[in-house]
N, C-alpha and C positions, 0 to 999 in steps of 0.2 A: 233124241233121235234125229238123224240127218237123212233127208231124202234128196236124190239127185234125178233131175229130169232134164230132157231137151228143153232149152229155154222157151220156145214157143208154146210148149205144153204145160207151162205154169198155169195158164188159163183153165186147163183141163182139171189140174189139182186144186184150183183155187176154192171151189165150193166146200169140199170137206175140210180143207186146211183152214179156211176162214171161220167155219163154224167151230173148229177145234179151238181157235184162239178166242172165239166169242165165249167158249165154255171154260176158258182158263188154261187151255193147253199151250205148251211152249215147245218149239222145234225149230230146226233149221232146214231150209229149202235151198238147193243149189241148182240154178238154171245155167246150163252150158251146152253147146257154145251159143252165143247170143248175137243178135242183130243180123246185119247183112254182111258181117265180117266173114262168114262161112259161105261166101258167094260161090266158090267152086262147087259146092255141094248141090246147088240149085236154090231157087226161090222159096220153095214150099216150107223149109224149115227155118225160115228167117223170122226173127221176132221184132216187132215195132213197139207195142204198147206195154211190154213188161216193166220198163222203168217206172211208169205211172202206177202200176199195180203195187210196186215195192214202196212208192211214196205214199199211196192212199190207203193201204191196208192198215186198220187200227191193230194195235198190239204187235207191230212188227218193225224192225229196223233193217233196212235194205242197204247193201253196199254194191257198188260196181268198181272194184279196184283195177288199177291199170298195171301194177307191177306185182311180182310174186311176194315181195315182203309186205306189201299192202294187203294181200290176200291173207297172209299169216296173221298179221295183226288185227284185221277185221274179223277173221274166223275165231281167233282167240277171244276177242271181245264179245262176239256172239255167244260163244259157249259159256262165257262168264255171266251172261244174262239169263241163262236157262235155270229152272228149278228154284226161282226166288219169288217171293210174294210181289216184289216190284220189278220182276223180270219181263222179258219179252221174247217172242220169236224173232227169227232173222231170215232174210232172203239175200243170197249172194248171186248176183248175175255176173258170170264169168265168160271168158273167151278162150278160145284155143289158138288165138294169133300168136306166133312168136314175136316177142318184143325185146329189144335190147334193154337189158336190166340196168346198164350203166346210166340210161337216161333218168332213172329214179334219183340219182344224185343224193343217195342217203348220206347223211353227214357222219363221218368217222368218229367225231367226239361223242362220248356216251351221253352226255347231257343233251347235246343238239339232237342226237338220235332219239332220245325219250321224248323230246318235244315234237319231233316229226311223228312219232307213233301216236301221241296224244291227238294230233291234228288229223291224222288218218282216221283214228277211231271216231273223232268229233265230226267228221264230214268233208273236209277239204284241207289242202295245204298249198302254199306257194311253191312252185316248181322252178320258176325263173322270175327275177326281179329286175326291172330296168331302172336306171338311175331316175329318170323322169318319164314314165310311161305316157305315150299318147293314146294307147288302146290296151285293153286287157282281153285275154283269151281264156275262158273257162272250159276245160275239156274234161271229158269223163271216159273211163274205160279204154277200149281198144284204139280209140282215135287220138290218144294223147300224143303219140309220135307225130301225127300230121300237125298238131297244134304247135309242137315244138319246132318242126320244120318251117311252118309259116312264120313263127316269131323270128327264126334266123333270117328269113328272106325279108321280113318287115324291117329288121335291123339294118340290113344292107341297104335298104331304100331310105333310111333315115327316119324310121318310124319305130322307136323303141317300144317294145310290148312286154307286159306281164304275162306269165302263164300260171294259171291256177289248175291244179289237179283236183277234180271233185270226187270224192269217194262215196258220198252218201248225200243226194239232194234232199231226202226226206229230213235228215237231221239238220241240214242247213235251213229248210223251211220252218222246222219247229223252232230253231234258234231265232229266226226272224220274227215268228209269232210271239216268242217270249219277250223279245226286245220291244215289241208293240204292246205287251201287257195282255195278250189274248190267250196266253197259256203259261203254266209254270214251267220253269226249266232255265238252263244256262244259255247265254247268248255270246259268250267270250270268243267263240270261234270266228264270228263275223268280224270282230275288230282285229283279229290276228290275220285273217286272210284277205278281207276286204276292207282295209282301213280307209276312212274317209279322206285322208290326205292323199291317198293314191287313186282316188276315183278317176275313172276314164271311160270313154265309150267301150261297150262290152260286146264281144262276140262269144256265143256259147255254142258248143259243138259236142254231139254224142252220137252213137250208133243206136238210135232209137227215136222216138218222137221228140221234136225240137221243144215242145211246150214244157218238157220236163225240167229245163233249166231257165225258162224264161223269167221266173220270179227273181232270179239273182240280180237283175237290173234295178229291182225296187230296193235293194239294200242301200245303194247310195243314189237312187234316182238318176241313172244315167241312161243315155240312148243305147239301144242294144239291137243286135241282130242274132236270131236264133237258128242255128243250123242243125239239121237231123233228117231222119227218114220219115217220109209222109206217104210213100207208096209201096205196093207190093214189091217184093224183091225180084231181083234179075240174077240169072246165073252168068258168071264170067270171071275174069281176072279181078283181083281185090282192087287194084288201082282203078280200073275201068268202073267197077261198081261204086266205089267211093265217089268218083267224078260224076257218075250218073245221078247219084242222090245228092250231091253237093255237100259232101263232108271231107273233101280232100284238102290238101294244103293250098292249092290254087284258089279254091272257093273261099277258104279262111282268109287269105291275103286280100282277095278282092273285097270281101265283106268289111274287113278292117279299113281298107282305104276308102271304101264308101262312107263308113261312119265318120271319118275325120274329114271328109270333104276333099 
């Protein structure tokens, strides 16, 4: 079964859904539109804490994809986990924001494309690599275009930046715990996406509470600034709303410059 709700109402569905997973049930819940990205509709329907719900709910894998192809791959992976003794439920936090799909830079080569798919399903993938990064930007969901725009501006300022597209913070957190020996499971995605030799000060950004991605700094023990939404939403133009919450390109650039001094 697949259920679709307004993302802020995931909390209303959580009690029966969580008890269902506790009892062994498996299903997919889709929350859309998410975050403050639907600012023109007003503040009442904006969600802040739902990324945390996706991370913290046992028996569930949560995705917040930025591009249509990532939605396809994560949904298919979620369907493949249903109805199995070792399976799980899934939560997809989606947005209705139009995003230029060319920004995904999906490799045309079939082998490279399959590697991208594996990384999307595992939790994150490198979207832009600098020769010698001075800062890394990890972005999730609807604000990935702002992260890429900030990286372009930083490059013009002589500050090369890596950009990582996070698709599932929960899976990355599990990989980190597996690397620490605190739970069973693979951790290879961390080496592929956050290799130690590319470690740099980190800026994380999402349309949700900033603590969701704060743990990424502990992968390589780097200095970090976490950007996100910590207040009730406002109604207005998208650019103004992003600026008010500090998840716009200007704020990402400023945070990056602060980190490198």
